[in-house]
Structures are given as C-alpha cells and as structure tokens.
C-alpha positions in Angstrom: -131.6 -61.7 -20.6 -130.4 -61.4 -17.0 -126.9 -60.5 -16.2 -127.7 -59.3 -12.7 -126.0 -61.0 -9.8 -123.2 -62.4 -12.0 -119.5 -61.5 -11.5 -118.0 -62.6 -14.8 -114.5 -63.9 -14.1 -111.4 -63.0 -16.0 -111.6 -66.1 -18.1 -115.1 -65.1 -19.3 -114.3 -62.3 -21.6 -116.8 -61.2 -24.3 -115.5 -60.0 -27.6 -117.8 -57.0 -27.7 -120.1 -55.1 -25.3 -122.3 -52.3 -26.8 -123.6 -49.7 -24.4 -126.9 -48.3 -25.9 -129.7 -50.1 -27.6 -131.0 -47.4 -30.0 -130.7 -47.7 -33.8 -126.8 -47.5 -33.5 -126.6 -50.5 -31.2 -129.2 -52.4 -33.1 -127.5 -52.0 -36.5 -124.1 -53.0 -35.1 -125.7 -56.1 -33.5 -127.1 -57.0 -36.9 -123.7 -56.8 -38.5 -122.0 -58.7 -35.7 -124.6 -61.5 -35.8 -123.4 -62.9 -39.1 -125.4 -60.8 -41.6 -122.8 -59.9 -44.2 -123.0 -57.3 -47.0 -121.7 -58.2 -50.5 -121.9 -56.3 -53.8 -124.6 -58.2 -55.7 -123.6 -59.9 -59.0 -126.6 -58.1 -60.5 -125.9 -54.9 -58.5 -125.6 -51.5 -60.1 -124.5 -48.3 -58.5 -125.2 -44.9 -60.2 -121.7 -43.7 -59.1 -119.6 -45.3 -61.9 -116.3 -45.0 -60.0 -117.8 -46.7 -56.9 -119.4 -49.3 -59.1 -116.1 -50.2 -60.7 -114.4 -50.4 -57.3 -117.0 -52.8 -55.9 -117.0 -54.9 -59.1 -113.3 -55.7 -58.8 -113.7 -58.1 -55.8 -117.4 -59.2 -55.7 -116.4 -62.4 -53.9 -115.2 -60.3 -50.9 -117.7 -58.9 -48.4 -117.5 -55.2 -47.3 -115.9 -56.5 -44.1 -113.0 -57.7 -46.1 -112.5 -54.6 -48.3 -110.5 -51.4 -47.8 -113.1 -48.8 -46.7 -110.8 -45.9 -47.1 -110.3 -46.9 -50.8 -114.1 -47.2 -51.3 -114.7 -43.8 -49.7 -112.4 -41.9 -51.9 -114.2 -39.2 -53.9 -117.6 -39.7 -52.3 -119.5 -36.6 -51.1 -122.6 -36.4 -48.9 -124.3 -34.7 -46.0 -122.1 -36.3 -43.4 -118.5 -35.4 -42.5 -117.8 -39.0 -41.7 -116.6 -40.8 -44.9 -117.8 -44.3 -44.0 -121.2 -42.9 -43.2 -121.4 -41.4 -46.7 -120.3 -44.7 -48.2 -122.8 -46.9 -46.4 -125.6 -44.5 -47.0 -124.7 -44.4 -50.7 -124.8 -48.2 -50.8 -128.1 -48.6 -48.9 -129.9 -45.6 -50.5 -128.2 -44.7 -53.9 -129.0 -41.1 -54.8 -131.0 -40.8 -51.6 -130.3 -37.0 -51.5 -132.4 -36.6 -54.7 -135.3 -38.6 -53.3 -134.6 -41.5 -55.7 -135.9 -45.0 -54.9 -132.9 -46.8 -56.4 -132.4 -50.4 -55.5 -129.4 -51.0 -53.2 -126.6 -52.9 -54.9 -125.9 -54.8 -51.7 -126.8 -58.4 -51.2 -127.1 -59.6 -47.6 -125.9 -63.1 -46.8 -126.4 -64.8 -43.4 -123.1 -66.4 -42.3 -123.4 -67.5 -38.7 -119.8 -68.8 -38.6 -118.7 -65.2 -38.9 -120.8 -64.0 -36.0 -119.1 -62.2 -33.1 -120.5 -62.9 -29.6 -121.6 -59.6 -28.1 -124.1 -58.0 -25.7 -126.2 -54.8 -26.2 -127.0 -53.1 -22.9 -129.9 -50.6 -22.8 -131.9 -48.7 -20.2 -135.3 -49.4 -21.8 -136.7 -51.4 -24.7 -134.8 -51.9 -27.9 -135.0 -48.6 -29.8 -133.5 -46.4 -27.2 -134.6 -42.7 -27.0 -137.3 -43.2 -29.7 -139.5 -44.7 -27.0 -139.3 -41.4 -25.0 -140.1 -39.0 -27.9 -143.5 -37.4 -28.4 -145.4 -40.1 -30.3 -147.6 -38.1 -32.7 -145.1 -35.6 -34.2 -143.6 -36.5 -37.6 -139.9 -37.4 -37.8 -137.6 -35.0 -39.5 -136.1 -37.7 -41.7 -137.9 -39.5 -44.5 -139.2 -42.8 -43.4 -136.9 -44.9 -45.5 -133.9 -43.0 -44.0 -134.9 -44.4 -40.6 -134.9 -48.0 -41.6 -132.1 -50.5 -40.8 -130.6 -53.1 -43.3 -132.7 -56.1 -44.2 -136.1 -54.8 -43.3 -137.9 -52.1 -45.3 -139.8 -49.8 -43.0 -142.6 -49.2 -45.6 -143.1 -52.9 -46.0 -143.4 -53.4 -42.3 -145.9 -50.5 -42.0 -148.0 -51.9 -44.8 -148.2 -55.2 -42.9 -149.4 -53.2 -39.9 -152.0 -51.6 -42.3 -150.6 -48.1 -41.6 -149.6 -45.5 -44.2 -146.5 -43.3 -44.1 -147.7 -39.7 -44.1 -145.9 -37.5 -46.5 -143.1 -40.0 -46.6 -142.5 -39.5 -42.9 -143.4 -41.5 -39.8 -144.1 -40.8 -36.1 -141.5 -41.6 -33.4 -144.0 -44.1 -31.9 -144.0 -46.0 -35.3 -140.2 -45.9 -35.5 -139.8 -47.2 -32.0 -142.2 -50.0 -32.7 -140.3 -50.8 -35.9 -137.0 -51.0 -34.1 -138.4 -53.4 -31.5 -139.9 -55.6 -34.3 -136.5 -55.5 -36.2 -134.7 -57.0 -33.2 -137.3 -59.9 -33.1 -137.4 -60.3 -36.8 -133.7 -60.6 -37.2 -133.5 -62.9 -34.1 -131.2 -60.6 -32.2 -133.0 -60.9 -28.9 -130.3 -63.1 -27.4 -127.8 -60.3 -27.6 -130.0 -57.6 -25.9 -130.2 -56.9 -22.2 -132.7 -54.3 -21.1 -133.2 -52.4 -17.8 -129.5 -51.7 -17.5 -127.8 -48.7 -15.9 -124.0 -48.8 -16.6 -122.1 -47.3 -13.7 -118.5 -48.0 -14.6 -116.3 -48.8 -17.7 -112.6 -49.1 -17.0 -109.5 -51.1 -18.0 -108.5 -53.9 -15.7 -105.4 -56.1 -15.9 -105.6 -59.8 -16.5 -101.9 -60.6 -16.1 -99.1 -61.2 -18.6 -99.5 -57.5 -19.6 -103.0 -58.1 -21.0 -106.0 -56.0 -20.0 -109.7 -55.9 -20.8 -112.6 -53.6 -20.3 -114.7 -54.2 -17.2 -118.3 -53.0 -17.5 -120.3 -52.7 -14.2 -123.8 -51.6 -13.5 -127.3 -52.4 -12.3 -130.0 -54.4 -13.9 -133.6 -53.4 -13.0 -135.9 -56.4 -12.5 -139.6 -56.4 -11.6 -140.4 -60.1 -11.5 -141.5 -60.6 -7.9 -143.1 -57.5 -6.5 -141.2 -54.2 -6.3 -138.4 -53.5 -8.7 -135.0 -54.5 -7.7 -131.6 -53.3 -9.0 -129.2 -56.2 -9.2 -125.4 -55.5 -9.6 -123.6 -57.1 -12.6 -120.2 -57.1 -14.0 -118.9 -58.2 -17.4 -115.5 -58.1 -19.1 -115.0 -57.4 -22.8 -112.1 -57.1 -25.3 -113.9 -54.2 -26.9 -116.5 -51.7 -25.8 -118.7 -49.6 -28.1 -120.3 -46.4 -26.9 -123.7 -46.0 -28.6 -125.6 -44.1 -25.9 -126.8 -41.1 -28.0 -126.9 -37.6 -26.5 -130.4 -37.2 -25.1 -129.7 -38.0 -21.5 -128.9 -34.6 -19.9 -130.7 -31.4 -21.0 -128.5 -28.5 -21.7 -128.9 -25.5 -19.4 -128.4 -21.8 -19.8 -126.5 -21.3 -16.5 -128.4 -18.1 -15.5 -129.9 -16.9 -12.3 -133.2 -18.5 -11.3 -133.0 -21.5 -13.8 -133.8 -23.9 -10.9 -137.2 -22.1 -10.2 -140.2 -24.4 -10.4 -141.7 -22.8 -13.5 -138.5 -23.3 -15.6 -138.5 -26.6 -17.4 -136.0 -28.3 -19.7 -138.0 -30.9 -21.7 -140.8 -31.1 -24.1 -142.5 -33.8 -21.9 -143.0 -31.3 -19.1 -145.1 -29.2 -21.5 -147.0 -32.3 -22.4 -147.6 -33.0 -18.7 -148.9 -29.5 -18.1 -151.3 -29.7 -21.0 -152.5 -33.2 -20.0 -153.1 -32.2 -16.4 -155.0 -29.0 -17.4 -152.4 -26.7 -15.8 -151.9 -25.1 -19.2 -154.7 -23.9 -21.5 -155.8 -20.9 -23.6 -156.5 -18.9 -20.5 -153.0 -19.3 -19.1 -150.3 -16.7 -19.0 -148.0 -17.0 -22.0 -145.3 -19.6 -22.0 -141.7 -18.8 -22.9 -139.9 -21.1 -25.3 -136.1 -20.7 -25.5 -134.2 -22.2 -28.4 -134.4 -22.4 -32.2 -134.2 -26.1 -32.8 -136.9 -28.6 -33.8 -137.8 -29.5 -30.3 -138.5 -25.8 -29.6 -140.6 -25.7 -32.8 -142.6 -28.8 -31.6 -143.3 -27.0 -28.3 -144.5 -23.9 -30.2 -146.8 -25.9 -32.4 -148.3 -27.8 -29.3 -148.9 -24.5 -27.5 -150.3 -22.8 -30.6 -152.7 -25.7 -31.1 -153.9 -25.2 -27.6 -154.3 -21.4 -28.2 -151.8 -20.7 -25.4 -149.8 -17.5 -26.0 -146.1 -18.0 -26.7 -143.0 -15.8 -26.3 -140.1 -17.3 -28.3 -136.5 -16.2 -27.6 -133.5 -17.4 -29.6 -129.9 -16.1 -30.1 -129.6 -16.2 -33.9 -131.3 -14.0 -36.5 -134.2 -15.5 -38.4 -132.2 -15.4 -41.6 -129.1 -17.1 -40.2 -128.2 -19.9 -42.7 -127.2 -22.1 -39.7 -130.8 -22.0 -38.4 -132.2 -25.5 -39.1 -135.4 -24.0 -40.6 -133.4 -22.4 -43.4 -132.1 -25.9 -44.3 -135.4 -27.7 -44.6 -137.5 -28.0 -47.9 -140.8 -26.1 -47.4 -143.0 -28.7 -49.1 -141.6 -31.6 -47.1 -141.8 -29.9 -43.7 -144.8 -27.5 -43.8 -145.2 -27.4 -40.0 -141.7 -26.3 -39.4 -142.0 -23.8 -42.3 -145.0 -22.4 -40.4 -142.9 -21.9 -37.3 -140.2 -20.2 -39.3 -142.9 -17.8 -40.8 -144.0 -17.0 -37.2 -140.5 -16.3 -36.2 -140.0 -14.0 -39.1 -143.3 -12.1 -39.4 -144.1 -11.5 -35.7 -140.9 -10.2 -34.2 -140.9 -8.0 -31.1 -140.0 -4.4 -31.8 -138.2 -2.1 -29.3 -140.7 -0.1 -27.3 -143.7 -2.5 -27.9 -145.4 -4.2 -25.0 -145.1 -8.0 -25.3 -148.3 -8.6 -23.4 -150.2 -6.4 -25.9 -148.6 -8.2 -28.8 -149.6 -11.7 -27.9 -153.2 -10.6 -27.6 -153.6 -8.4 -30.7 -155.2 -9.3 -34.0 -153.1 -6.9 -36.1 -149.4 -6.6 -36.3 -147.1 -3.8 -37.6 -144.4 -5.3 -39.7 -140.9 -3.6 -39.7 -140.9 -0.5 -42.0 -144.6 -0.9 -42.5 -146.7 2.2 -41.9 -150.0 0.4 -41.7 -150.8 -2.6 -39.6 -151.3 -6.0 -41.2 -153.6 -8.8 -40.1 -151.9 -10.9 -37.5 -151.4 -14.3 -39.1 -150.5 -16.1 -35.9 -152.3 -14.5 -32.9 -150.7 -15.3 -29.5 -147.1 -15.5 -30.7 -144.2 -13.1 -30.5 -140.5 -13.9 -31.4 -137.4 -12.4 -29.8 -134.6 -13.0 -32.3 -131.0 -12.2 -31.1 -132.1 -12.3 -27.5 -130.7 -14.2 -24.6 -132.2 -15.0 -21.2 -130.6 -12.7 -18.6 -132.4 -14.2 -15.6 -135.5 -15.9 -14.2 -137.2 -14.3 -11.3 -139.8 -15.7 -8.8 -143.5 -15.5 -9.6 -143.0 -16.3 -13.2 -140.8 -13.4 -14.3 -138.2 -13.7 -17.0 -135.8 -11.1 -18.2 -134.6 -11.1 -21.8 -131.6 -9.1 -23.1 -131.1 -8.0 -26.7 -127.8 -7.5 -28.4 -127.7 -3.8 -27.6 -128.1 -4.6 -23.9 -131.8 -3.5 -23.6 -133.9 -5.7 -21.4 -137.5 -6.9 -21.6 -139.3 -8.4 -18.6 -141.9 -11.0 -19.3 -144.6 -12.5 -17.2 -145.0 -16.2 -18.0 -146.8 -19.3 -16.7 -144.0 -21.6 -17.8 -140.5 -21.3 -19.3 -139.2 -24.1 -21.6 -135.5 -24.1 -22.1 -135.0 -26.3 -25.2 -131.4 -25.8 -26.3 -130.2 -29.3 -26.8 -128.8 -32.0 -24.6 -125.6 -33.7 -23.5 -124.7 -37.4 -23.2 -124.5 -39.1 -19.8 -121.0 -40.6 -19.8 -120.6 -40.6 -16.0 -119.5 -44.2 -16.1 -116.2 -43.1 -17.8 -113.2 -41.4 -16.3 -113.9 -37.6 -16.1 -117.2 -38.3 -17.9 -115.3 -39.2 -21.0 -113.9 -35.7 -21.6 -110.3 -37.0 -22.2 -111.8 -38.9 -25.2 -113.2 -35.8 -26.9 -111.7 -33.5 -29.6 -111.4 -30.8 -26.9 -110.6 -32.7 -23.6 -111.3 -29.7 -21.4 -114.8 -29.1 -22.8 -118.1 -31.0 -22.2 -118.9 -33.6 -24.9 -121.3 -32.3 -27.5 -122.6 -33.9 -30.7 -122.1 -30.7 -32.7 -119.3 -28.8 -30.9 -117.2 -31.5 -29.2 -117.7 -35.1 -30.3 -115.5 -38.0 -29.3 -112.2 -38.2 -31.2 -112.3 -41.4 -33.3 -110.5 -42.8 -36.3 -112.7 -41.9 -39.3 -112.5 -45.4 -40.9 -112.7 -47.6 -37.8 -114.6 -45.4 -35.2 -112.1 -46.6 -32.6 -111.0 -44.0 -30.1 -107.7 -42.4 -30.9 -107.1 -42.2 -27.2 -108.1 -45.7 -26.0 -107.6 -48.9 -28.0 -110.6 -51.2 -28.0 -113.0 -48.4 -27.2 -115.3 -47.4 -30.0 -118.0 -44.7 -30.4 -120.8 -44.2 -32.9 -124.0 -42.2 -33.5 -124.5 -38.8 -32.0 -121.3 -39.2 -29.9 -119.3 -38.8 -33.1 -121.5 -36.2 -34.7 -124.1 -38.3 -36.4 -127.6 -37.2 -35.4 -129.5 -38.9 -38.2 -130.2 -42.7 -38.4 -129.5 -42.5 -42.1 -125.8 -41.8 -41.4 -125.2 -43.5 -38.0 -125.4 -46.9 -39.8 -122.0 -46.1 -41.3 -120.5 -46.3 -37.8 -121.8 -49.8 -37.5 -120.1 -50.8 -40.8 -116.8 -49.2 -39.8 -116.7 -50.9 -36.4 -117.8 -54.3 -37.8 -115.1 -54.1 -40.5 -112.4 -53.1 -37.9 -113.3 -56.0 -35.6 -113.3 -58.4 -38.5 -109.8 -57.1 -39.4 -108.6 -57.7 -35.9 -110.0 -61.3 -36.1 -108.0 -61.9 -39.3 -104.9 -60.3 -37.9 -105.0 -62.4 -34.7 -105.8 -65.5 -36.7 -109.0 -66.2 -34.8 -112.2 -67.6 -36.2 -115.8 -66.9 -35.0 -115.2 -63.5 -33.4 -112.8 -61.3 -31.5 -111.0 -62.3 -28.4 -111.3 -65.5 -26.1 -114.4 -67.6 -26.4 -117.3 -66.8 -24.0 -117.5 -69.6 -21.4 -120.8 -68.5 -19.8 -123.9 -69.7 -21.7 -125.7 -66.5 -22.8 -128.4 -68.5 -24.5 -129.6 -69.7 -21.1 -130.3 -66.1 -19.9 -133.7 -64.6 -20.3 -134.5 -61.4 -22.3 -137.4 -59.1 -22.0 -137.5 -56.5 -24.8 
C-alpha cells in the first residue's frame, strides 16, 4: 500500500494507526479486522473459576466482557494481568508444557472490523527479519504463534520439523509474513515506512486528533525514493519494540572502530574472514542471550573469547539461572563456561585462553580445560577502551586487567527509537526523567486497556510495556481491541472508532 505523497485532510481521520508491524502489530490487526474470540460452547478451561466466569455469558465475545473481572485471581509469568488472561485462554496450562485445547472459538464478523493502518519499516514480522536466522528461539514454538494459525501446522505444510519444540528466527519471520497473507490482513499493512512525527493537532470545536507523519521508501522506478506522507487518526498504538538503538556503556573509547554493538557485526567479521581461529581474542560484554549467541558463534569458529559481565555467575537474576537445562542445552553450556573458567587474580588472561588445563578455585591440582579459548570475568565492568585493540576491565575491588583483543562486542541490550514523539516519549514513561527501557522504565499504561495514563488515545504494547515474549504481548492486543470496542459502544458508533475513512485504502498497493 502506498501512502506517500498524500496529505490526508482533517475530514479523513482513521480510527486507528499502529506503528510497528512485528507480532504485536500483526496480532492487533487481526483482532481489529473482525476476528472475534468467544468462549466455545464445548470449551473447557482447567482453571475452574475462570471456566465459571466465561460460562456465565457465552453469547458475549471477549470484547464485550469485563477483562478486570476475568483477570482476578490469575497468576502467570507476566506482570500484566490481561497478558496472563489471554495466554491462559490461548495456551491453557502452558507453563507446564501441556497441549490443552484452547476454549476460545474465533468467529469472523466483518461488520465489527475497525479500519486501521499498520506502519512498518520492513516486511511484516518486524525485528524477526533482522535476527540471526539459524539460532533457536528462546520460547517454545507454540508460544510464538498468533491466534487462528498453528505454527506447527504451518511448518508441517512447509515440510519442516520444529527442533526440540523450538524454531529459528528465520522460520518465525516467514510464519508472520504468511500469517498476514493467510488472514487477509495485507490491505492494512504499509511497509517501508519511517515515522518522523506523532503529535496532537486541533480540528476545531475543541476536538483534536493524532497526526502521524513520515517517509515511505519506494523502489519502483530506479533508485529508492522517500516520499513524505501524513495521516490523521483518532487513536495511535505504539508497537515498535525496543531493538532500534543498542545500549552503550558510556566509557572512554567506546567509539573506536574495533568496538561493536550488535551481533551482526560479529557475523560480518566471520563472513568476511576478518575473524578466525588465528585472530586475537574477542571481548564479549554482557550476560544476556545475545551475548551467549556471540560466544557460541566465536567458540564454534575456535576464536578465543574473553567474557565480561557485572553480575555473579550464581545471581538468580541472570537469565541462565532461569532456563531449564534440558530445553536450552546451548545456553546451559555457556553458563557452564562462565562458571568453570573464571579469571583469577594474578593470572594472565592471554595464557588462560590458550591453555588446555584450568585450575578451579580452591583446587590444588589443575583440571582439564573443558572449553579451551574461553575465560569469564564475572563482577567486572569495562573501564575504558584504548587504541590498538586495548580494553581495560575493572573488578569490584578496583583492580584492573588490560586485554588485547581483535574485536569488542558490547551486547547489553537496546532501547526503542521513539524520536517521533515529544522528548522521545520520556514523559510517557513510569520515570519521565529516565530513558525508556523495557525492563527498567516502560511506558506507563492502564493495565486493562494499555492506554497511556498521560495521553488519551495513545496506546502501547509489547516490549514498550515490559513484554519481551510473543506469548504475552498478545494480551496487549486483546486489551486494546476491547477498549476500542468499548469506546465504540459508548459513542454509539458502529463499524469502528471515530469518523469513517473517506479515502479508499483498498485502492492503494501493498508490498509485504
């Protein structure tokens, strides 16, 4: 679909614009397109209290029910109650690995559809297209699927098997693209979009709407062009994720050429031959799953690795201490490396990465080195990077260790790019003076509607409100769809929220 070159006038106001076309935006588009969840007449939920609540009004869709009432008493791995509710309905007893049938029945009711646009930088699926394609996802495959299309069924049709109940990011990205086509959502999606501004504008009579402006990249005739566009909406949903801007340490020398901030830069160095088993060691900074993936990639190449992180190996907050060993053997392997081959004060790091035997703490005799070419530095921080591949690490006691490396990978998370909002969206966060962060400082939204408590008509979902897993971000789609349906009933309108759309979106072209 093309929106470039169009200045949508004040009379052409969309009910909803969704910024971000990852699984959050896709799921919300599905719910806004007329696909409506009901408690099936034959449905059964293992939670007896929830089953009784749903059985009271089976003629009402979830959009017409009191979500707060349904959420009462439910517990799960998310702090957002609607996320726990929807996950429980889609995957009953999912935490126990059970394959219980969902008690929900999906009915297509096009008369209930809400006109909307989903704006994305790339193909439908969002950041999943940029992830390393051969690694296995952290989540179980069925946790990655969206309502109405079983991921395993789709993969069987493609004659592919889900390994260890997990899939690769490339497979998940392909599934999301197929989902948009299968559910006939293409007419709502616009790709190649960079949003540059989202702000309130007056329309007269005290009424205001959101004006979304940006650029659409087009490559039809020769070189790519970026065409300005503008669209007005009653409601805007932020579903951008948090993978746009790599987090930085803020230390001296971090801008030096050998310091990188993404896994893909390691991939490029390996592919180009700049990094191999004869290279100087690389330094990996961070103790998350991306850092672990980098360690595994370098270890597979037999490139020596120094690994620095601020927590202790046994810290319960460390992600590796929260993953079942049998389900995630590769990450358990990294955790073993972190634990067994720690740098000790007075030892030479360069000797350690080349040795075949390793002296464990409080061990008088050396033990065989299980993972040659790897040394961990727990409870260390990077003090500075120096020219010519030098890196200085500092321990808790203030002692410093200088390392010679070929590449430093700082993999400590990322921040969302909300530059299109006033003050980059900080006034919308729980802590308005701090940068927005999925874990530390998410956007402040109502827990049952996901509408911003600071700005009416502005919603957020997914990582922006603390949901990193696809399994739980679907709850945000349910909360928003229910709230918009409630607004429709309150305003006495049919067929969506806000004034009807006068421009013919069906005449626009989409390339997903």
